[in-house]
Structure formats: C-alpha cells, structure tokens
gemmi code that builds the backbone of each chain (N, CA, C; Angstrom):
import gemmi

chains = {
    "A": [
        ("UNK", (0.322, -1.472, 0.043), (-0.113, -0.017, 0.171), (0.604, 1.389, 0.235)),
        ("UNK", (0.465, 2.066, -0.400), (0.994, 3.691, -0.704), (1.234, 4.196, 0.769)),
        ("UNK", (1.968, 4.570, 0.881), (1.898, 5.715, 2.684), (3.106, 6.516, 2.816)),
        ("UNK", (2.687, 7.279, 3.235), (4.182, 8.854, 4.108), (3.473, 8.451, 5.245)),
        ("UNK", (5.232, 8.931, 5.540), (5.639, 9.187, 7.577), (6.094, 10.113, 7.705)),
        ("UNK", (5.556, 10.710, 8.735), (6.028, 12.177, 9.044), (7.006, 11.456, 10.293)),
        ("UNK", (7.678, 11.001, 10.236), (8.222, 10.489, 12.291), (7.789, 11.537, 13.058)),
        ("UNK", (7.991, 13.172, 12.890), (7.745, 13.835, 14.150), (6.516, 14.178, 13.641)),
        ("UNK", (6.283, 14.856, 15.073), (4.647, 15.456, 15.343), (5.012, 16.774, 15.456)),
        ("UNK", (6.268, 17.109, 15.754), (6.815, 18.107, 16.255), (8.181, 18.440, 16.174)),
        ("UNK", (8.758, 19.550, 15.670), (10.208, 20.073, 15.309), (9.871, 21.380, 15.898)),
        ("UNK", (10.980, 21.734, 16.914), (11.567, 22.710, 17.337), (13.259, 23.612, 17.091)),
        ("UNK", (12.892, 24.650, 16.725), (14.885, 25.104, 15.933), (15.067, 26.556, 16.609)),
        ("UNK", (15.363, 26.743, 16.414), (15.972, 28.191, 16.931), (16.209, 29.009, 15.627)),
        ("UNK", (15.238, 30.348, 15.738), (15.606, 31.015, 14.769), (17.488, 31.139, 13.825)),
        ("UNK", (17.425, 30.958, 12.815), (19.183, 31.067, 12.821), (19.250, 30.062, 12.145)),
        ("UNK", (18.816, 28.507, 12.864), (19.529, 27.196, 12.779), (18.753, 26.471, 11.754)),
        ("UNK", (19.680, 25.832, 11.130), (19.000, 25.004, 9.804), (18.153, 24.212, 10.694)),
        ("UNK", (16.864, 23.466, 9.834), (15.355, 22.872, 9.812), (16.011, 21.686, 8.751)),
        ("UNK", (15.417, 20.875, 9.808), (14.709, 19.693, 8.804), (13.594, 18.557, 9.369)),
        ("UNK", (12.773, 18.602, 8.860), (11.375, 17.355, 9.017), (11.391, 16.463, 7.943)),
        ("UNK", (11.296, 15.527, 8.486), (11.318, 14.080, 7.798), (10.552, 13.816, 7.532)),
        ("UNK", (10.476, 12.853, 6.284), (9.354, 12.115, 5.287), (9.686, 10.774, 4.859)),
        ("UNK", (9.617, 9.813, 5.333), (9.459, 8.920, 4.198), (8.375, 8.096, 3.558)),
        ("UNK", (8.531, 7.841, 2.343), (7.246, 7.353, 1.821), (7.566, 5.502, 1.550)),
        ("UNK", (6.402, 4.957, 0.694), (6.508, 3.447, 0.278), (5.527, 3.788, -0.562)),
        ("UNK", (5.653, 3.495, -1.621), (5.031, 3.514, -2.886), (5.656, 2.204, -3.717)),
        ("UNK", (5.009, 2.061, -5.028), (5.346, 1.089, -6.219), (5.260, 2.182, -7.188)),
        ("UNK", (6.614, 1.906, -6.935), (6.472, 2.152, -8.756), (7.715, 3.588, -8.489)),
        ("UNK", (7.697, 4.780, -9.480), (8.233, 5.993, -9.033), (7.581, 6.884, -8.691)),
        ("UNK", (8.091, 7.510, -7.697), (6.920, 8.439, -6.678), (7.221, 10.201, -7.409)),
        ("UNK", (5.822, 10.132, -6.819), (5.653, 12.188, -7.076), (5.913, 12.808, -5.393)),
        ("UNK", (6.591, 13.143, -5.391), (6.774, 14.049, -3.717), (6.513, 15.210, -4.219)),
        ("UNK", (5.584, 15.614, -2.777), (5.469, 17.198, -2.752), (5.966, 17.024, -0.880)),
        ("UNK", (6.304, 18.340, -0.695), (5.859, 18.890, 0.438), (4.866, 20.357, 0.012)),
        ("UNK", (4.555, 20.210, 1.240), (3.130, 21.978, 1.751), (3.250, 22.422, 2.852)),
        ("UNK", (2.958, 23.464, 3.034), (2.784, 24.375, 4.093), (1.658, 24.676, 4.141)),
        ("UNK", (1.309, 24.561, 5.490), (-0.440, 25.246, 5.787), (-0.767, 26.257, 7.301)),
        ("UNK", (-0.949, 27.076, 7.328), (-1.222, 27.913, 7.611), (-2.479, 28.081, 8.525)),
        ("UNK", (-2.333, 28.238, 10.070), (-3.818, 28.458, 10.358), (-4.764, 29.042, 9.997)),
        ("UNK", (-5.792, 28.066, 10.206), (-7.158, 27.968, 9.059), (-7.126, 28.695, 7.582)),
        ("UNK", (-6.059, 28.324, 6.429), (-5.616, 28.603, 5.819), (-5.551, 26.651, 4.674)),
        ("UNK", (-5.330, 27.090, 3.383), (-5.211, 25.956, 3.295), (-3.845, 25.187, 2.189)),
        ("UNK", (-3.405, 24.570, 1.708), (-1.912, 24.510, 1.669), (-1.228, 24.743, 0.349)),
        ("UNK", (-0.451, 25.433, 0.911), (0.211, 26.259, 0.048), (1.593, 25.311, -0.814)),
        ("UNK", (2.268, 25.394, -1.732), (2.865, 24.357, -2.347), (4.377, 24.981, -2.169)),
        ("UNK", (5.200, 23.798, -1.528), (6.781, 24.640, -1.360), (7.542, 24.057, -2.643)),
        ("UNK", (7.428, 22.791, -2.899), (8.505, 22.124, -4.143), (7.808, 20.554, -3.621)),
        ("UNK", (8.285, 20.525, -5.119), (7.978, 18.541, -5.851), (9.376, 17.971, -6.064)),
        ("UNK", (9.074, 16.882, -5.906), (10.098, 15.958, -7.061), (9.903, 14.864, -7.794)),
        ("UNK", (9.451, 14.964, -9.207), (9.025, 14.616, -10.045), (10.494, 13.398, -10.648)),
        ("UNK", (11.317, 13.944, -10.961), (12.379, 13.127, -11.804), (13.513, 14.100, -11.626)),
        ("UNK", (14.501, 13.580, -12.283), (15.824, 14.274, -12.279), (16.718, 14.403, -10.831)),
        ("UNK", (17.428, 15.681, -11.177), (18.043, 16.397, -9.937), (17.537, 15.440, -7.962)),
        ("UNK", (18.574, 15.087, -7.580), (17.625, 14.866, -6.151), (17.485, 15.647, -5.324)),
        ("UNK", (17.997, 17.420, -5.117), (17.932, 18.408, -4.523), (17.272, 19.185, -5.312)),
        ("UNK", (16.152, 19.136, -5.022), (14.788, 19.841, -5.525), (15.130, 21.554, -4.738)),
        ("UNK", (14.524, 22.419, -5.004), (14.127, 23.498, -4.131), (13.290, 24.417, -4.766)),
        ("UNK", (12.701, 24.908, -3.742), (11.600, 25.061, -3.583), (10.983, 26.536, -3.395)),
        ("UNK", (9.950, 26.961, -2.928), (9.581, 28.573, -1.888), (10.302, 28.967, -1.308)),
        ("UNK", (10.624, 30.418, -0.666), (10.926, 30.560, 0.341), (12.325, 29.702, 1.167)),
        ("UNK", (13.292, 29.401, 0.775), (14.744, 28.888, 0.484), (13.959, 27.689, 0.923)),
        ("UNK", (13.228, 26.822, 1.126), (13.376, 24.815, 1.453), (13.652, 24.631, 0.441)),
        ("UNK", (14.361, 23.487, 0.621), (14.762, 22.268, -0.198), (14.576, 20.625, 0.203)),
        ("UNK", (14.741, 20.154, -0.339), (14.242, 19.292, -0.053), (15.147, 17.853, -0.900)),
        ("UNK", (15.716, 16.299, -0.890), (16.884, 15.949, -1.194), (15.898, 14.601, -1.155)),
        ("UNK", (15.593, 14.174, -2.190), (15.141, 12.631, -2.418), (15.904, 11.643, -2.447)),
        ("UNK", (15.763, 10.460, -1.756), (17.184, 9.433, -1.531), (16.546, 8.052, -1.723)),
        ("UNK", (16.482, 7.767, -2.975), (15.908, 6.952, -3.432), (16.235, 5.482, -2.499)),
        ("UNK", (17.395, 5.443, -2.093), (17.697, 4.070, -1.196), (16.821, 3.884, 0.149)),
        ("UNK", (17.311, 5.280, 1.133), (16.487, 5.434, 1.562), (14.758, 5.771, 1.478)),
        ("UNK", (14.867, 5.975, 0.550), (13.127, 5.982, 0.454), (12.061, 7.282, 1.268)),
        ("UNK", (13.502, 8.264, 1.663), (13.049, 9.119, 2.168), (13.122, 11.221, 1.265)),
        ("UNK", (12.486, 12.089, 1.593), (12.448, 12.590, 0.682), (12.536, 14.549, 2.124)),
        ("UNK", (13.182, 14.157, 2.993), (13.573, 15.041, 4.042), (13.713, 16.654, 3.429)),
        ("UNK", (12.488, 17.961, 4.501), (12.623, 18.836, 3.747), (13.485, 19.488, 4.453)),
        ("UNK", (14.415, 20.633, 4.066), (15.377, 21.330, 5.089), (15.427, 22.756, 4.362)),
        ("UNK", (15.703, 23.456, 5.165), (16.065, 25.258, 5.045), (17.469, 25.585, 6.182)),
        ("UNK", (18.316, 25.876, 5.331), (19.804, 25.861, 6.165), (19.404, 27.035, 7.633)),
        ("UNK", (17.872, 28.431, 7.017), (18.327, 28.995, 8.208), (16.945, 29.703, 8.479)),
        ("UNK", (16.216, 29.221, 10.144), (15.182, 29.255, 9.433), (14.358, 30.351, 10.283)),
        ("UNK", (13.749, 30.973, 9.893), (13.002, 32.198, 9.990), (11.447, 31.544, 11.230)),
        ("UNK", (11.655, 33.152, 12.177), (10.028, 32.485, 12.958), (9.203, 32.200, 12.175)),
        ("UNK", (8.409, 32.880, 11.225), (7.791, 33.014, 10.249), (7.655, 31.582, 9.271)),
        ("UNK", (8.432, 30.772, 9.496), (8.513, 29.353, 9.156), (7.578, 28.550, 9.688)),
        ("UNK", (7.642, 29.158, 11.258), (6.286, 28.655, 12.352), (4.652, 27.969, 11.354)),
        ("UNK", (4.467, 26.570, 11.332), (3.750, 26.418, 10.695), (3.203, 24.826, 10.553)),
        ("UNK", (2.130, 24.065, 9.784), (2.556, 22.964, 9.700), (2.835, 22.333, 8.252)),
        ("UNK", (3.263, 21.265, 8.138), (3.755, 20.670, 7.032), (3.782, 19.381, 6.840)),
        ("UNK", (3.183, 18.873, 5.442), (2.842, 18.111, 5.046), (3.849, 17.252, 3.484)),
        ("UNK", (4.319, 16.461, 3.722), (4.780, 15.605, 3.091), (4.123, 14.493, 2.059)),
        ("UNK", (3.679, 14.764, 1.021), (2.798, 14.093, -0.007), (3.332, 13.402, -0.903)),
        ("UNK", (2.642, 12.145, -1.330), (3.189, 11.470, -2.400), (1.846, 10.964, -3.606)),
        ("UNK", (2.088, 11.524, -4.568), (0.925, 10.928, -5.450), (1.204, 9.781, -6.248)),
        ("UNK", (-0.240, 9.419, -6.331), (0.311, 7.913, -7.096), (-0.933, 8.413, -8.156)),
        ("UNK", (-0.481, 7.593, -9.579), (-1.499, 7.581, -10.774), (-1.625, 6.315, -11.439)),
        ("UNK", (-2.261, 5.862, -9.929), (-2.499, 4.356, -10.606), (-3.823, 3.779, -11.364)),
        ("UNK", (-4.085, 4.338, -12.324), (-5.507, 4.506, -13.144), (-6.610, 5.283, -12.507)),
        ("UNK", (-5.659, 6.097, -11.754), (-6.924, 7.485, -10.805), (-5.842, 8.554, -10.355)),
        ("UNK", (-5.818, 9.775, -9.403), (-5.101, 10.674, -9.343), (-5.124, 10.847, -7.880)),
        ("UNK", (-4.376, 10.494, -7.079), (-4.868, 10.285, -5.697), (-3.559, 11.225, -4.655)),
        ("UNK", (-3.033, 11.597, -3.869), (-2.094, 12.070, -3.589), (-2.807, 11.937, -1.860)),
        ("UNK", (-1.384, 11.271, -1.722), (-1.465, 10.836, 0.072), (-0.398, 11.548, 0.929)),
        ("UNK", (-1.401, 11.912, 1.719), (-0.343, 13.041, 2.526), (-0.224, 12.330, 3.645)),
        ("UNK", (0.583, 12.703, 4.271), (1.278, 12.740, 5.673), (0.459, 13.244, 6.913)),
        ("UNK", (1.046, 12.629, 8.242), (0.128, 12.894, 9.083), (0.912, 14.570, 9.344)),
        ("UNK", (1.790, 15.086, 9.357), (1.549, 16.464, 8.914), (2.973, 16.937, 10.657)),
        ("UNK", (3.784, 17.886, 9.855), (4.621, 18.298, 11.232), (4.538, 19.148, 11.542)),
        ("UNK", (4.349, 19.730, 12.746), (4.522, 21.415, 13.451), (5.712, 21.828, 13.578)),
        ("UNK", (6.111, 22.620, 12.802), (7.520, 23.530, 12.943), (7.295, 24.709, 14.049)),
        ("UNK", (8.083, 24.874, 14.917), (7.811, 25.873, 15.679), (9.404, 26.348, 15.884)),
        ("UNK", (9.715, 28.385, 15.449), (10.633, 27.947, 15.055), (10.764, 29.376, 16.213)),
        ("UNK", (11.580, 29.210, 17.319), (11.646, 30.385, 18.591), (12.773, 31.420, 18.031)),
        ("UNK", (11.990, 32.649, 18.194), (13.087, 33.785, 18.071), (14.053, 34.234, 19.026)),
    ],
    "B": [
        ("UNK", (-0.007, 32.426, -10.230), (-0.025, 30.682, -10.835), (-1.544, 30.594, -10.657)),
        ("UNK", (-2.117, 29.285, -10.643), (-3.150, 28.654, -10.745), (-4.298, 28.775, -9.280)),
        ("UNK", (-5.427, 29.863, -9.501), (-6.139, 29.552, -7.989), (-7.207, 29.138, -8.032)),
        ("UNK", (-7.384, 28.082, -6.781), (-8.532, 27.323, -6.101), (-9.088, 28.631, -5.181)),
        ("UNK", (-10.711, 28.863, -4.974), (-11.689, 29.619, -4.709), (-12.550, 28.574, -3.543)),
        ("UNK", (-12.983, 28.849, -2.571), (-13.956, 28.321, -2.009), (-14.743, 29.268, -1.099)),
        ("UNK", (-16.207, 28.836, -1.304), (-17.091, 30.070, -0.743), (-17.992, 29.601, -0.220)),
        ("UNK", (-18.528, 29.217, 1.412), (-17.531, 30.393, 2.037), (-16.269, 29.687, 2.844)),
        ("UNK", (-15.960, 30.791, 3.551), (-14.498, 30.496, 4.435), (-14.824, 30.379, 5.696)),
        ("UNK", (-15.898, 30.819, 6.273), (-16.393, 29.915, 7.391), (-17.881, 30.004, 7.229)),
        ("UNK", (-18.597, 28.782, 7.881), (-19.856, 29.003, 8.153), (-20.059, 28.280, 9.204)),
        ("UNK", (-21.683, 28.608, 9.957), (-21.897, 28.169, 11.104), (-23.447, 27.605, 10.924)),
        ("UNK", (-23.690, 26.991, 11.059), (-24.886, 26.053, 10.629), (-25.752, 25.058, 11.918)),
        ("UNK", (-26.999, 25.426, 12.297), (-27.646, 24.483, 13.020), (-27.758, 22.880, 13.004)),
        ("UNK", (-27.604, 21.944, 13.707), (-28.069, 20.697, 13.506), (-29.089, 20.307, 12.772)),
        ("UNK", (-29.129, 19.700, 11.728), (-30.269, 19.438, 11.572), (-30.325, 20.251, 9.936)),
        ("UNK", (-29.438, 20.662, 9.316), (-29.970, 21.942, 8.572), (-28.673, 20.995, 6.891)),
        ("UNK", (-28.630, 21.892, 6.456), (-27.692, 21.652, 4.782), (-27.039, 22.536, 5.084)),
        ("UNK", (-25.677, 22.069, 4.345), (-24.971, 23.599, 3.685), (-24.301, 23.282, 2.564)),
        ("UNK", (-23.996, 24.096, 2.094), (-23.515, 23.912, 0.357), (-22.063, 24.706, 0.554)),
        ("UNK", (-20.683, 24.495, 0.210), (-19.405, 24.911, 0.093), (-19.196, 24.408, -1.522)),
        ("UNK", (-18.877, 25.575, -2.056), (-18.280, 25.718, -3.478), (-17.205, 25.993, -3.583)),
        ("UNK", (-16.242, 25.194, -4.660), (-15.085, 25.716, -5.253), (-14.598, 25.496, -6.509)),
        ("UNK", (-14.237, 26.714, -6.602), (-14.068, 27.125, -8.171), (-12.452, 27.166, -8.416)),
        ("UNK", (-12.037, 26.664, -9.580), (-10.941, 27.241, -9.920), (-11.061, 28.525, -11.004)),
        ("UNK", (-10.274, 29.319, -10.502), (-10.411, 30.726, -11.516), (-9.818, 31.380, -12.747)),
        ("UNK", (-9.173, 30.478, -12.991), (-8.077, 30.880, -14.228), (-7.272, 29.421, -15.124)),
        ("UNK", (-8.109, 28.710, -14.755), (-7.781, 27.036, -15.538), (-9.815, 25.912, -15.565)),
        ("UNK", (-9.564, 25.223, -16.054), (-9.937, 24.519, -16.066), (-10.151, 23.200, -15.498)),
        ("UNK", (-10.672, 22.684, -14.727), (-10.575, 21.409, -13.994), (-11.510, 19.803, -14.370)),
        ("UNK", (-10.530, 19.445, -14.695), (-11.591, 18.191, -15.221), (-11.687, 17.155, -13.966)),
        ("UNK", (-11.023, 17.649, -13.074), (-11.263, 16.554, -11.538), (-10.910, 17.367, -10.221)),
        ("UNK", (-11.749, 18.031, -9.223), (-11.502, 18.390, -8.078), (-11.679, 17.054, -7.266)),
        ("UNK", (-11.027, 17.548, -6.188), (-10.634, 16.626, -4.663), (-11.412, 17.646, -3.849)),
        ("UNK", (-12.292, 16.207, -2.573), (-12.843, 17.209, -1.275), (-11.563, 16.781, -0.366)),
        ("UNK", (-11.284, 17.237, 0.380), (-10.740, 16.915, 1.915), (-11.091, 17.426, 3.091)),
        ("UNK", (-11.392, 16.730, 3.792), (-11.644, 16.690, 5.628), (-10.392, 16.836, 6.664)),
        ("UNK", (-10.680, 18.161, 7.156), (-9.220, 18.151, 8.067), (-9.790, 18.378, 9.626)),
        ("UNK", (-9.651, 17.741, 10.375), (-10.421, 17.399, 11.894), (-8.529, 18.670, 12.776)),
        ("UNK", (-9.009, 18.934, 13.576), (-8.109, 19.970, 14.033), (-6.524, 19.163, 14.677)),
        ("UNK", (-5.406, 19.259, 13.804), (-3.936, 19.157, 13.996), (-4.119, 17.814, 13.804)),
        ("UNK", (-4.807, 17.489, 12.624), (-4.581, 15.691, 11.817), (-4.447, 16.230, 10.335)),
        ("UNK", (-4.071, 15.678, 9.312), (-3.824, 15.500, 8.507), (-5.397, 15.370, 7.754)),
        ("UNK", (-4.766, 15.606, 6.379), (-6.166, 15.705, 5.278), (-6.635, 14.078, 4.522)),
        ("UNK", (-7.831, 14.066, 4.554), (-8.433, 12.920, 4.425), (-8.664, 12.722, 3.417)),
        ("UNK", (-9.038, 12.401, 2.242), (-9.770, 12.285, 1.199), (-10.857, 11.459, 0.704)),
        ("UNK", (-11.621, 12.708, 1.190), (-13.186, 12.664, 0.642), (-14.129, 11.430, -0.150)),
        ("UNK", (-13.398, 12.541, -1.440), (-14.548, 11.778, -2.672), (-13.310, 12.840, -3.831)),
        ("UNK", (-13.533, 11.678, -5.062), (-12.855, 12.869, -6.177), (-13.931, 13.151, -6.642)),
        ("UNK", (-14.402, 13.817, -7.670), (-15.120, 14.448, -8.375), (-14.708, 14.754, -9.767)),
        ("UNK", (-14.876, 14.106, -11.357), (-15.076, 14.263, -12.382), (-16.282, 15.609, -13.235)),
        ("UNK", (-15.528, 16.045, -13.633), (-16.637, 17.320, -14.570), (-17.730, 16.160, -15.594)),
        ("UNK", (-18.795, 16.288, -15.150), (-20.153, 15.987, -15.868), (-20.001, 13.712, -15.624)),
        ("UNK", (-19.758, 13.823, -13.637), (-19.812, 12.100, -13.847), (-19.753, 12.435, -12.286)),
        ("UNK", (-20.690, 11.548, -12.248), (-20.578, 11.383, -10.265), (-19.234, 11.112, -9.540)),
        ("UNK", (-19.352, 11.307, -8.736), (-18.124, 11.297, -7.584), (-17.542, 9.941, -7.418)),
        ("UNK", (-16.403, 10.007, -7.116), (-16.016, 8.800, -6.630), (-15.283, 8.663, -4.738)),
        ("UNK", (-16.340, 8.092, -4.181), (-15.995, 8.518, -3.168), (-14.854, 7.092, -1.978)),
        ("UNK", (-14.311, 7.915, -0.943), (-13.396, 7.054, -0.829), (-13.972, 5.798, 0.872)),
        ("UNK", (-13.519, 4.775, 0.993), (-14.277, 4.361, 1.936), (-14.892, 4.771, 2.992)),
        ("UNK", (-15.460, 4.554, 3.659), (-16.078, 4.757, 4.808), (-16.907, 6.222, 5.080)),
        ("UNK", (-16.948, 6.957, 3.746), (-17.176, 8.605, 3.517), (-18.862, 8.190, 2.901)),
        ("UNK", (-20.077, 8.889, 3.432), (-21.383, 8.603, 2.976), (-22.058, 9.521, 2.009)),
        ("UNK", (-22.064, 9.097, 0.549), (-22.128, 9.392, -0.057), (-23.664, 10.375, -0.237)),
        ("UNK", (-24.395, 9.668, 0.487), (-25.862, 10.362, 0.686), (-25.498, 11.586, 1.177)),
        ("UNK", (-25.171, 12.025, 2.387), (-24.754, 12.825, 3.778), (-23.286, 13.903, 2.756)),
        ("UNK", (-22.527, 13.934, 2.318), (-21.915, 14.632, 1.486), (-21.927, 14.744, 0.043)),
        ("UNK", (-22.662, 15.411, -0.553), (-23.142, 15.432, -2.121), (-22.405, 16.346, -2.723)),
        ("UNK", (-21.550, 15.414, -3.771), (-20.705, 16.042, -4.745), (-21.446, 16.060, -6.068)),
        ("UNK", (-21.297, 17.396, -6.600), (-21.459, 17.909, -7.525), (-20.780, 18.695, -8.438)),
        ("UNK", (-20.871, 18.404, -9.824), (-18.897, 18.660, -10.282), (-19.820, 19.185, -11.806)),
        ("UNK", (-21.046, 20.310, -11.961), (-21.892, 20.207, -13.033), (-20.704, 21.603, -14.200)),
        ("UNK", (-19.407, 21.858, -13.917), (-18.711, 22.430, -14.575), (-17.535, 22.420, -14.962)),
        ("UNK", (-16.369, 22.970, -15.707), (-14.889, 22.338, -15.527), (-14.419, 23.174, -14.484)),
        ("UNK", (-15.293, 24.567, -14.350), (-14.678, 25.507, -12.759), (-15.454, 25.265, -11.700)),
        ("UNK", (-15.963, 24.469, -10.956), (-16.812, 24.928, -10.353), (-17.333, 22.938, -9.656)),
        ("UNK", (-16.519, 22.827, -8.062), (-17.655, 21.392, -7.926), (-18.447, 22.385, -6.741)),
        ("UNK", (-19.669, 21.636, -6.276), (-19.821, 22.308, -4.526), (-20.199, 20.240, -3.692)),
        ("UNK", (-20.032, 20.824, -2.309), (-20.333, 20.076, -1.430), (-20.948, 20.367, -0.764)),
        ("UNK", (-22.607, 19.874, -0.726), (-23.492, 19.604, 0.090), (-23.130, 19.040, 1.550)),
        ("UNK", (-23.097, 19.327, 3.033), (-23.441, 18.629, 4.018), (-25.094, 18.333, 4.032)),
        ("UNK", (-25.626, 17.107, 4.208), (-26.692, 17.284, 4.479), (-26.859, 16.681, 5.545)),
        ("UNK", (-28.073, 17.497, 6.557), (-28.320, 17.016, 8.130), (-27.425, 17.061, 8.255)),
        ("UNK", (-26.778, 18.170, 9.093), (-25.371, 18.312, 9.423), (-25.873, 18.151, 11.006)),
        ("UNK", (-24.428, 17.614, 11.776), (-24.532, 16.948, 12.616), (-23.206, 17.629, 13.042)),
        ("UNK", (-23.114, 18.354, 14.697), (-21.813, 18.331, 15.282), (-20.689, 17.593, 14.938)),
        ("UNK", (-20.625, 16.499, 14.870), (-19.584, 15.933, 14.325), (-18.939, 15.809, 12.856)),
        ("UNK", (-19.911, 16.966, 11.933), (-19.531, 17.102, 10.971), (-18.704, 18.525, 11.105)),
        ("UNK", (-18.576, 19.037, 12.136), (-17.966, 20.061, 12.369), (-16.370, 19.587, 11.532)),
        ("UNK", (-16.119, 20.509, 11.021), (-14.280, 20.502, 10.214), (-13.675, 21.080, 9.525)),
        ("UNK", (-12.820, 21.110, 8.854), (-11.999, 22.292, 7.700), (-11.905, 21.183, 6.676)),
        ("UNK", (-13.246, 21.861, 5.963), (-13.111, 20.989, 4.139), (-12.235, 22.138, 3.019)),
        ("UNK", (-11.416, 21.204, 2.313), (-10.378, 21.715, 1.879), (-10.874, 21.381, 0.869)),
        ("UNK", (-10.926, 22.226, -0.725), (-10.697, 21.633, -2.020), (-9.792, 21.453, -2.780)),
        ("UNK", (-9.225, 20.558, -4.181), (-8.531, 20.887, -4.651), (-8.847, 20.857, -5.875)),
        ("UNK", (-8.450, 21.131, -7.224), (-8.865, 21.109, -8.245), (-6.958, 20.794, -9.196)),
        ("UNK", (-7.324, 19.929, -10.469), (-6.495, 19.465, -10.982), (-6.068, 20.251, -12.148)),
        ("UNK", (-5.402, 20.878, -12.680), (-5.221, 21.000, -13.487), (-4.904, 20.314, -14.747)),
        ("UNK", (-5.472, 19.909, -15.753), (-5.214, 18.944, -16.826), (-4.381, 19.769, -17.858)),
        ("UNK", (-4.641, 20.298, -18.142), (-4.178, 21.357, -19.288), (-2.585, 22.124, -19.303)),
        ("UNK", (-2.747, 22.385, -18.042), (-1.083, 23.546, -17.933), (0.112, 21.762, -17.077)),
        ("UNK", (0.384, 21.890, -15.817), (1.190, 20.920, -15.906), (0.755, 19.980, -15.280)),
        ("UNK", (-0.053, 18.947, -14.928), (-1.059, 18.326, -14.351), (-0.408, 18.458, -12.941)),
        ("UNK", (-0.933, 20.006, -12.284), (-0.533, 19.968, -11.091), (-1.848, 20.057, -10.158)),
        ("UNK", (-1.783, 19.650, -9.106), (-2.986, 19.912, -8.074), (-3.174, 20.933, -6.983)),
        ("UNK", (-4.414, 22.086, -7.166), (-3.834, 23.030, -6.680), (-5.209, 23.618, -5.229)),
        ("UNK", (-4.841, 23.880, -4.373), (-5.863, 23.606, -3.274), (-6.382, 25.471, -2.529)),
        ("UNK", (-7.265, 24.893, -2.536), (-7.862, 25.933, -2.067), (-7.982, 26.563, -0.815)),
        ("UNK", (-8.759, 27.980, -0.052), (-7.987, 28.233, 1.399), (-8.583, 27.601, 2.220)),
        ("UNK", (-9.429, 26.781, 2.051), (-10.369, 25.711, 3.051), (-11.790, 26.774, 3.242)),
        ("UNK", (-12.548, 26.014, 3.930), (-13.659, 25.936, 4.716), (-14.008, 26.146, 5.934)),
        ("UNK", (-14.107, 26.171, 7.108), (-14.201, 26.020, 8.732), (-16.250, 26.056, 8.795)),
        ("UNK", (-15.907, 24.879, 9.014), (-17.410, 24.862, 8.959), (-18.086, 23.971, 10.932)),
        ("UNK", (-19.195, 24.613, 11.699), (-19.475, 24.511, 12.558), (-20.989, 24.432, 12.898)),
        ("UNK", (-20.925, 23.105, 13.304), (-22.493, 22.710, 13.694), (-22.904, 22.747, 14.874)),
        ("UNK", (-23.869, 23.718, 15.003), (-23.953, 23.828, 16.782), (-25.993, 23.174, 16.444)),
    ],
}
model = gemmi.Model(1)
for chain_id, residues in chains.items():
    chain = gemmi.Chain(chain_id)
    for i, (resn, *xyz) in enumerate(residues, 1):
        res = gemmi.Residue()
        res.name, res.seqid = resn, gemmi.SeqId(i, " ")
        for name, pos in zip(("N", "CA", "C"), xyz):
            atom = gemmi.Atom()
            atom.name, atom.element = name, gemmi.Element(name[0])
            atom.pos, atom.b_iso = gemmi.Position(*pos), 0.0
            res.add_atom(atom)
        chain.add_residue(res)
    model.add_chain(chain)
structure = gemmi.Structure()
structure.add_model(model)
structure.setup_entities()
C-alpha cells in the first residue's frame, strides 16, 4: 500500500539555525513527492516537488528537499530558519494508478523560536 | 499561478440543516476536483474525487448521501453536507487538478464548518 510517514509530530528550532522536517514514503513505482505548508485556518501552499531528475529540489521561501531513493526519504530542509516559518508541514506522495490520488503524511508542526 | 477559491470561508449552521460549499478554479479548467476533510491537528483525508459531468467517487467510509458532490462545470464543484450534525464540524478543503497545464493539483483556502 502507498503511504507517507512523518515521524515527528513537532520540530523545534531556534531562529537562524538549520531545520529538517523528515518524510519517508512507501510506493510502488516511481514516486511523485511534494511538500506543502499550512498556516492556521488556511489551505495548503505548495513548497516544492520531486518528479524526476536532480535529487536536490529547491522550492519556495528558501526551502529545499533531497530525494533519497535508497532510503525512500524526502526530507525538507532550510539552512536558516525564520520565525515566520512556523507552520504545519505536510509531505505527500502522488500515485497515478488509473486514478490521480495524493496521499498526505500526518503533518509536522514546526516551531521556530526567536 | 493557478488559483482555487472556496466559498464560504467559514459557516455556522444548526444541527439538521444542510450547507453547501463551493469550490472554483479561477483561471484554469479542472476536469477533476478533490474534497478533503481535516480535523484539528490532523492530516487531510480525501473524501471524494469528482470528475466534471460524472458521479463522484467516494473514499471508503464516506457517506455519499450525506456529503453530496456536484461537479457541473469545468470550474465549479460543490459539496453539500446534508442534515449536518456537530460531528461534521471540520475544515473542508477542495483541490483542483489542472489537466491542461502542468497537471498539477491546486488547493483552495478551506472552509471551516461549525455545526451547533
């Protein structure tokens, strides 16, 4: 079965420090991987995606993610966190098996402390 | 970029009444739209997939008679919560697939439903 795991419910980091939000996946076939961010009472905003090509993907607001096929991971990273990065982050995998379905991880809440 | 709107952004209704939520793709045609439900501090759960002009496909455990979905045009899908109960209170998010463009999925801002 297709699945996405975000092992951390919450990540705390000090402003200016690097941050990592972890994601692992399990799919059959080649994965389409995504990161989204959600602010309170808002919908999801697209951050970045991996479809094919370079394993290091750069996205919005200085975020990047590295696709690691052997570890089936797609961790989200940022070199220097901002307080405004505090939000809920979702990793997602898209499967295209006769239908088009996006499966979301449980979400990781990021707190960046000033 | 592509924009998906939802209306209303929040709604309060009494138990037993029905409420309709609209989802519109503003600058692209969406042959497929998705409805998600999100409980506090939880992930998005796909409720149903709707294709323009055909019946929606509901995920297991979602009552199709309670959550009526209509996708009458390439830019509009509606979700009607019928005979709402307090346990239907949730954040509902729609998403639209841009088939003509880069085949991406765009999300609406969500609708907060509170049933009293």
